[in-house]
C-alpha positions, 0 to 999 in steps of 0.5 A: 500500500505504501508503494502505491502511495509513492507512485502517485507523483508518477501518475500525476505527471503522466496524466499532465503529460497526456493533457499536454499532448492531447485535447481532452474532452470536457467531461469529468469521466474522460479525466477519470479514464485518463487518470486510470490509464496513467496509473495502469501505465506507470505501475505495471510491472513488465517482465521479459516473456510475460504476456499477461501484462504488456498486451492488455495494458497497451490495448487499454491505454490506446482505448482510453486515449481514443475515448477521452481525447478529441484529436484526430484518430491518426494523431491519437494512435501515433502519439499514444503508441510513442508514449506507451512504448516509452514508458514500457521501455523504461519499466522493462529496463527497471523490472528486468535489468535493475531489479537485482541492484535496487529495492522496491522503494528505489524502483518506485522512486525511479519510475516517479523520477522518469515521469517527472523528467519526461513531463518536463521534456514534453512541457518545454521541448515537445509538441503543443496540445493543438498540434495537428500535422495532417493524416499523412505526416501522422502516418509517417510518424507512426511508421517511424515508431514501429521500429523502436516499438517492435524492439520493445515488444520483441524483447518483452514478449519473446520468452528467454531460451534459458531460465536464466539469461546470460550476462551478455543477453541482459546487456543486449536487452538493456542497450536495445531498450535504452536506444528505443527510449532515445528513439521515442524521445527523438520522435516526440522532438521531431513532432514538435519541430514539424509542428512549429515549422507548420505554424510558421508556414501558416502564419506566413500564409495568413500574413500574405493573405491579410496584406492582399485583403487589406490592399484590395480593400484599400484600393476599393475605398480609394476608388470611391473617394476618387469618384467623389473628388472627381464630382466637379469634373462630372458637373462641368461635363454635364454643362456641355452635354446635349439636353437629351444626354444629360438625364442619362448621365445624371442618373448614372452618377446618382446610382454610383456607390461613391455618391450614395454611400456613407464614407465615415462611420467612425474615427478609424479609416480602416474600419471606414474602408471595410464598412464602405465596401461591405455595406453595399453587399448587405443592401444587395442581400436585404440585410439590415445593418445596425451600427454602434461604433465608439471609435473616436480616432485612429486605432493603434493596431496594424491596419491590415490586422483591423481590416482582417478582423472586421472584414472576416467577421462581416463576411461570415455574418453575411454568409450566415444571414443569406440562409435566412428569409429576408425579413430575418436578416440583420447584422449588429456591429458593436465596437468601442475603443476605450482604456487601451482595449478594442472590443468588437461584437458582431451578431447575426441570425444563425441556426448553429447553437453553441455554448459560451467559449465554444471553439470557432465553427468550421467553414460551411462551404463545400470546398473546405480545403480552400476555405476557413482561413478567415477564422484562422486569420482572426485567431492568429491576430487575436493571439498575436495581441494577447487578446481573446475571441469566443463565439456564443449563440442564444435564441438563434442569434450568433455572436462573435466577440473579441477584444484586443489590448493595445500593444505595450509600446502604445500605453506608455 
């Protein structure tokens, strides 16, 4: 009983390691399952030639991860195989190689110490919880895991030829188990490197898309302003047109967006540019626009970032509104900039029901591979400014809310 008590630290750190590597369900029972398989894993004695412990423990561990975590199936299988084989290699090393050199208490201490070191390695050098490499890369990592896993399983499951192993065989076992252990640690490190590389590539792609989006929006806004600036030239032209052509010319000018559209919604020109471009689209779709803006001056954020946040939020709201009857279509935008914080709320009708703090929903477009970057761009920008973004729904009204603290250099 005392031995089990001293194994509690090993169980705790193994559980924390699972939470670090996987996204766990928001269920109390799911966490109980993870605690149970953590206890089973770190406390299981692994003897060479013993089929009673390793296979059932391994299957229960894989099943527990598959049930309690929400990541892709490929990721759960690949990473859980690495993690289980790593712990099996260490337990087999302790129970078969070092058992003659230490006491039970020292074995338990070494198990706990190994769990702590492995957790610290995963915590500071391993992949992040939201790491997703794609099924092809996860299958590659699974393939690379098969060799060291095969070594561990072969050593443990193949019974010794003699009742007492010769010294050279024990040395071979210990060497192979230690090399397998290093291989698993290296694979976890490789996953972390690949995930960081993919994250940098995504950030670069999003930054390029944001710049292009902002340049396009800026150009449209400039064209509208140029039309207003050229109004005097149009008036002079009207003076010299024949009477039969004047009416058509004037009608064409009055229908131009630059003359019928509001240009200044608030004190920030980027927000004005986005709204001046999106408002005609909403009119075409019979969407009622409700504005509550308290932005008295230019915002202290990158213009491209503000453009992407407002434009993508409106794009998603317009797309959702178009699925409702015309009389139910509305978009309510509330934004204020006070005390160093920009807050933005966009409400619109939606049939998708969400809970407070839910993750952003995926794109509803059929070509999902080429869409959905807008929400990802918004998440990246919010994280960059250390802000917060969440979505909620109540009474079939969807709300996207975010806030951005000003960069520190602007607060001093």
